[in-house]
C-alpha positions in Angstrom: 99.2 183.9 68.0 98.3 180.2 66.2 98.9 177.1 67.9 102.0 175.0 67.2 101.0 172.1 64.7 102.0 168.6 65.2 102.3 165.9 63.0 102.4 162.0 63.6 105.5 160.2 62.2 106.1 156.4 61.1 108.0 153.9 59.0 105.7 150.5 58.6 106.4 147.5 56.7 103.4 144.9 56.6 101.8 146.6 59.6 97.9 146.2 58.0 97.1 144.1 61.2 97.2 147.2 63.6 98.1 150.0 61.5 94.3 152.0 61.7 94.4 151.2 65.4 97.6 153.0 65.8 96.4 155.9 63.5 92.9 156.6 65.1 94.4 156.7 68.4 96.4 159.4 67.5 93.9 161.6 65.3 92.9 163.7 68.3 96.1 165.1 69.0 97.5 165.7 65.4 97.1 167.8 62.5 98.6 165.9 59.8 100.0 162.2 59.5 103.2 161.2 57.2 103.7 157.4 57.0 107.1 155.8 55.3 106.4 152.6 53.7 109.6 150.4 53.5 108.4 147.7 51.3 104.8 146.3 52.7 103.3 143.6 50.4 99.9 144.2 52.5 97.3 146.9 52.8 99.5 149.0 54.8 99.8 151.5 52.3 96.1 151.7 51.3 94.9 151.9 54.7 97.7 155.0 55.7 96.0 156.7 52.5 92.6 156.0 53.7 92.9 157.4 57.0 94.4 160.4 55.4 98.1 160.0 55.7 101.0 161.5 53.5 102.8 157.8 52.4 106.6 157.8 51.2 108.0 154.9 49.7 111.5 154.6 51.6 113.9 151.9 50.4 115.2 149.4 53.1 118.9 149.8 53.8 118.9 147.6 57.3 119.1 151.0 58.8 116.2 152.4 61.1 117.7 155.8 61.7 118.3 156.3 58.0 114.8 155.4 57.4 113.1 157.3 59.9 115.2 160.7 58.7 113.9 160.1 55.2 110.5 160.6 56.9 111.6 163.2 59.1 112.7 165.3 56.4 109.4 165.2 54.8 107.4 166.6 57.7 105.8 169.9 57.6 104.7 170.6 61.3 106.3 172.4 64.3 106.3 169.4 66.2 106.7 165.4 65.6 105.5 162.6 67.6 106.8 159.2 66.5 104.5 156.2 66.9 105.5 152.7 65.5 102.3 150.6 63.7 102.2 148.3 66.3 101.1 151.4 69.0 98.8 153.1 70.5 98.8 156.4 71.9 97.2 156.7 75.3 93.9 158.3 75.4 95.0 160.9 78.0 97.7 161.7 76.1 95.9 162.3 73.0 93.9 164.8 74.5 96.5 166.4 76.5 99.2 166.7 73.7 97.7 170.1 72.6 97.2 171.7 75.7 100.8 170.7 76.5 102.1 172.2 73.2 100.2 175.3 73.6 101.4 175.9 77.7 104.7 174.9 76.4 104.7 177.6 73.8 104.0 180.6 76.6 106.2 178.9 79.3 109.7 180.8 80.0 111.9 177.7 79.7 110.0 175.9 77.1 110.6 172.3 76.1 112.2 171.2 73.1 112.0 167.2 73.7 109.6 165.4 75.0 110.8 161.7 76.6 107.9 159.0 76.7 107.7 156.0 78.7 106.8 153.4 76.2 104.6 150.4 78.0 105.9 147.1 75.8 102.8 144.3 77.1 104.5 141.0 77.8 102.8 138.1 78.8 104.3 136.9 82.0 105.7 138.8 84.6 108.6 137.2 84.9 109.9 139.6 81.9 111.9 142.4 82.0 113.3 145.0 80.0 117.3 145.7 80.5 117.4 146.8 84.5 113.5 147.5 85.0 111.4 144.5 85.7 108.0 143.8 84.5 105.0 145.5 86.5 101.5 144.4 87.2 99.1 146.1 84.0 96.9 148.5 85.4 94.8 148.1 82.4 94.9 151.9 81.7 93.8 151.2 78.2 91.2 148.3 77.0 93.0 146.9 74.4 95.5 145.7 77.1 93.5 143.9 79.4 94.3 140.1 78.0 98.0 140.9 79.0 99.0 140.7 82.8 102.0 142.9 83.0 104.4 145.3 81.1 107.7 146.3 80.8 108.9 150.0 80.9 111.1 152.3 78.3 112.1 155.7 78.0 113.0 157.5 74.7 112.7 160.9 73.1 109.0 160.5 71.1 107.9 164.1 70.9 110.4 166.9 69.7 110.3 170.1 67.6 111.2 169.7 64.3 114.7 171.2 64.3 117.9 171.6 62.3 120.8 169.0 63.5 117.6 167.1 65.5 117.4 163.7 63.6 118.0 160.2 64.5 121.0 158.1 65.1 122.1 154.7 65.2 120.8 151.6 62.9 118.9 149.8 65.5 117.6 150.9 68.8 117.6 154.7 67.3 117.2 157.8 68.9 117.3 161.2 68.9 117.9 161.6 72.4 121.8 162.2 71.5 120.8 164.6 69.3 118.8 166.5 72.0 121.8 166.6 74.5 124.6 167.4 71.9 122.1 170.5 70.7 121.7 171.6 74.7 117.7 171.4 74.3 115.6 171.2 77.0 113.8 167.8 77.5 111.5 166.9 79.8 109.1 163.6 80.8 105.9 163.6 79.1 103.0 163.4 81.2 101.7 160.7 78.9 102.7 156.9 77.7 102.8 155.0 74.6 101.3 151.4 74.4 103.3 149.1 72.6 101.7 145.6 71.9 104.4 144.1 69.2 105.7 141.5 71.9 102.1 140.0 72.4 100.9 140.5 69.4 103.6 139.3 67.0 103.4 135.6 65.5 106.4 133.3 67.0 108.3 133.6 63.5 107.6 137.1 63.6 109.0 137.8 66.8 111.8 135.7 66.1 112.6 137.3 62.8 112.6 140.8 64.6 114.9 139.7 67.6 117.5 138.0 64.7 117.4 141.4 62.6 117.8 143.6 65.7 120.9 141.2 66.8 122.4 141.7 63.0 122.1 145.3 63.2 123.2 145.4 66.9 126.6 143.5 65.8 126.8 146.5 63.1 126.2 148.6 65.6 129.0 147.9 67.8 131.2 147.9 64.3 130.3 151.0 63.7 130.5 152.8 67.0 133.4 150.7 68.5 133.9 153.1 71.7 130.2 153.5 72.3 129.6 151.9 75.6 125.7 151.5 75.1 126.0 149.8 72.0 128.5 146.9 73.9 125.5 146.7 76.5 122.6 146.6 73.9 124.3 143.6 72.2 125.3 142.2 75.2 121.6 142.0 76.5 120.7 140.4 72.9 123.3 137.8 73.5 122.1 137.0 76.7 118.5 137.2 76.3 117.9 135.7 72.7 121.0 133.8 71.7 120.9 132.5 75.3 124.8 132.9 75.1 126.2 134.0 78.6 129.8 133.8 77.6 129.2 135.6 74.4 126.8 138.2 76.5 129.8 138.6 79.6 132.5 139.9 77.0 130.1 142.5 75.7 129.0 143.8 79.5 133.0 143.8 80.2 133.8 146.0 77.1 131.1 148.3 78.0 132.4 148.6 81.6 135.8 149.1 80.2 134.9 152.3 78.2 132.2 153.5 81.3 132.8 151.7 84.7 129.5 153.8 86.0 127.3 151.7 83.8 125.1 150.2 86.6 123.5 147.8 84.9 126.4 146.5 83.2 127.6 145.5 86.4 124.5 143.5 87.2 124.4 141.8 84.0 128.1 140.6 84.0 127.1 139.0 87.2 123.9 137.2 85.6 126.6 136.3 83.1 128.8 134.7 85.6 126.0 133.1 87.5 125.3 131.1 84.9 128.9 130.1 83.7 129.3 129.1 87.5 131.7 131.4 88.3 130.1 132.3 91.5 133.1 134.2 93.2 133.3 136.4 90.5 129.8 136.9 90.1 129.0 137.9 93.9 131.7 140.3 93.1 130.3 142.2 90.1 126.8 142.5 92.3 128.7 144.0 95.1 130.2 146.5 93.1 126.8 147.4 91.5 125.0 147.2 95.4 128.0 150.0 96.3 126.9 152.1 93.2 123.6 152.5 95.4 121.5 150.8 92.8 117.9 150.1 94.4 116.8 147.2 91.8 115.1 144.7 91.9 116.9 142.7 89.4 120.1 143.2 91.4 118.8 141.7 94.2 117.5 138.7 92.7 120.6 138.3 90.8 122.3 138.0 94.4 119.2 135.5 95.4 120.5 133.3 92.3 124.2 133.8 93.4 123.5 132.7 97.0 121.3 130.0 95.8 123.3 127.9 93.8 126.5 128.6 96.6 124.0 126.8 99.0 123.2 129.7 100.9 119.8 129.4 101.1 119.3 131.7 104.0 121.2 134.7 102.5 118.9 133.7 99.1 115.8 134.1 101.2 116.8 137.6 102.0 117.6 138.4 98.8 114.8 137.5 97.0 112.5 139.1 100.0 114.5 142.3 99.2 113.7 141.5 95.2 110.0 141.7 96.2 110.1 144.8 98.1 111.6 146.4 95.1 109.1 145.6 92.6 106.1 143.3 92.2 106.8 139.8 93.4 106.7 137.6 90.1 105.5 134.2 89.9 109.4 133.3 89.4 110.8 134.9 92.2 107.8 133.3 94.5 109.1 129.9 93.2 112.3 130.6 94.1 111.2 131.4 97.5 109.7 128.5 97.7 112.6 126.5 96.4 114.7 128.4 99.4 112.0 127.0 102.0 112.6 123.3 100.7 116.2 123.7 101.2 115.9 125.0 104.7 113.7 122.0 105.5 111.0 123.6 105.2 109.1 121.1 102.6 105.6 121.9 102.9 105.5 125.7 103.1 108.3 125.8 99.8 106.0 123.8 98.0 102.8 125.0 98.6 104.5 128.7 97.6 105.6 127.0 94.5 102.5 125.5 93.5 101.0 129.2 94.1 103.4 130.6 92.0 102.7 128.1 89.3 99.0 128.9 89.3 99.5 132.6 89.1 101.2 131.7 85.6 100.4 128.0 84.3 101.9 128.6 80.9 105.2 129.6 82.0 107.3 126.6 81.5 110.4 127.3 83.5 108.2 127.6 86.9 107.6 123.9 86.4 111.1 123.2 86.4 111.6 124.9 89.9 108.5 122.8 91.1 109.4 119.4 89.9 113.0 120.1 91.5 111.9 120.9 94.8 109.4 118.4 95.0 112.1 115.9 94.2 114.3 117.4 96.8 111.7 117.2 99.3 111.2 113.5 98.7 108.2 113.5 96.6 109.3 111.8 93.4 105.4 111.1 92.6 104.6 114.9 92.1 108.0 115.7 90.7 107.7 113.3 88.2 104.4 114.2 87.2 105.3 118.1 87.4 108.0 117.5 84.9 105.9 115.8 82.6 103.4 118.6 82.9 106.7 120.8 81.5 107.5 119.1 78.7 103.9 119.4 77.2 104.3 123.4 77.7 105.4 125.4 74.4 108.9 124.2 73.4 110.6 123.1 76.5 114.5 123.0 76.1 116.8 120.0 76.0 117.5 120.0 80.0 114.0 119.6 80.6 114.0 116.3 79.1 117.1 115.0 81.1 115.2 116.5 83.9 112.3 114.6 83.8 114.4 111.6 83.0 116.5 112.2 86.2 113.6 112.0 88.2 112.4 108.7 86.6 115.7 107.3 86.7 116.2 107.8 90.6 112.6 105.7 91.0 114.3 103.0 88.9 112.3 103.3 86.1 114.7 103.1 83.4 112.7 102.4 80.5 110.4 105.3 81.0 113.9 107.6 81.5 115.1 106.1 77.7 111.6 107.2 76.1 111.8 110.9 77.7 115.7 110.9 76.6 114.6 109.8 73.4 111.6 112.1 72.5 114.4 114.9 73.6 116.5 113.7 70.9 113.8 113.8 68.1 113.4 117.6 69.3 117.0 118.3 69.6 118.7 115.9 67.7 122.5 117.5 67.4 122.2 118.1 71.5 125.5 116.1 72.7 124.0 115.6 76.4 120.9 114.3 75.3 123.0 111.8 73.4 125.2 110.9 76.2 122.5 110.2 78.8 120.5 108.3 76.3 123.5 106.0 75.6 124.3 105.3 79.4 121.1 104.6 80.2 120.9 102.1 77.2 123.8 100.7 78.5 122.3 100.2 81.9 119.1 98.6 80.6 121.2 96.3 78.7 123.1 94.9 81.5 120.0 94.7 83.8 118.7 97.0 87.0 120.4 94.8 89.6 122.4 96.9 92.1 125.5 94.9 90.6 125.1 95.9 87.3 124.3 99.6 88.1 127.8 99.6 90.5 129.7 97.7 87.5 129.1 100.8 84.8 131.6 103.2 83.9 129.2 105.8 82.2 127.9 107.9 84.7 124.8 109.3 83.5 123.6 112.5 85.2 120.3 110.6 85.5 122.2 109.3 88.6 122.8 113.2 89.7 121.0 115.7 91.8 118.9 117.9 89.6 119.0 121.5 89.7 116.8 123.2 92.3 116.2 126.4 91.1 116.2 128.3 87.1 118.7 130.9 86.5 117.6 134.6 87.0 116.2 135.1 83.4 113.4 132.3 82.1 
């Protein structure tokens, strides 16, 4: 009896920078390659054909499942393995798959579909994927060495070519629903797929992808209004890519109305409520998730944020430490613990812990915000000012970072410096109303002089005289 055949299938568009790497990673395992090109303007088609792949021209109609199914219809092998151009099959997987399929053919209850963990490489341990937080990169693949961490996602990516088994959903497409609907036997694969898109895409490409996924996510909800998972996915997009906690909360609440057992929606609803300042409601949501026996670093970190913002640093410490036990303690979690220690009067220990956390990921701007706020609270305004200035030199700081830096200068009586910082922020964010309000208020104070009498006579009260926040929100 001949062994089962396996074909690699994919859709690609402008993947010339990584396509050959992807195809090479699968060659030891597959007997053929089928590539559906959805409109490349680079050398993707030539690369695929040069490596022996059959190439199809697939019209792009803003529907990932439709494009994948067009390729799937042309597959010829017994089994199909799905990869994207920015992925690699694990070398161990490439070696195991032929034997795996051979053994499966002889099994009493053979597997019809293998669920494969995809390792999505990221640049920071502060990242997360849904309810799963980032894990340290063990460097199973040399190409992954530059990246400190990865997040995991499970999807059905190796399956029999069967009638009725096809991709569903215009985005976050999967055959998993059809596997369940057909009553097929699924199992977790003993190998992983490595995904490099998040770390190799240019900033603009990444931004364009997120916006496309967001728009398709909205369409998915319109097409499937009773699908709680579709609402949950859109909520994640609203929260993490559009940074709109109110819109995200609406999505998570709808998901819970459809499926109260959706644990992650309870956690994320709590995170949204925390960002909106509705701490009592946030705590209720997170406690509900806790009562569902959820063992999650994300849940405990979210609880820590609620307690910290409520002024209960001791409870926050307990939750942050539990979060560190559930998963590797990220630099963000380390800095939050340090901020708690500062609030409890342990200034030296807290600032030392924060500084060590920043040293682990010196390009993570949100960590500097925690450091500056903690130093300010500890009375070290010089360090606070220096750290706040460092934050402004990293990446694209948000408008709030300019206000924090100006606040610290204003508390030292450096009104001119505070105004310069706010004007710099306005150049970056000309439409931001808070920056405009603060700049006007500081300008008024400078105009009337910096004497105590002049300050006390001002009616406009800028945030530059208020206490700055002492901990970053749950997600950077």
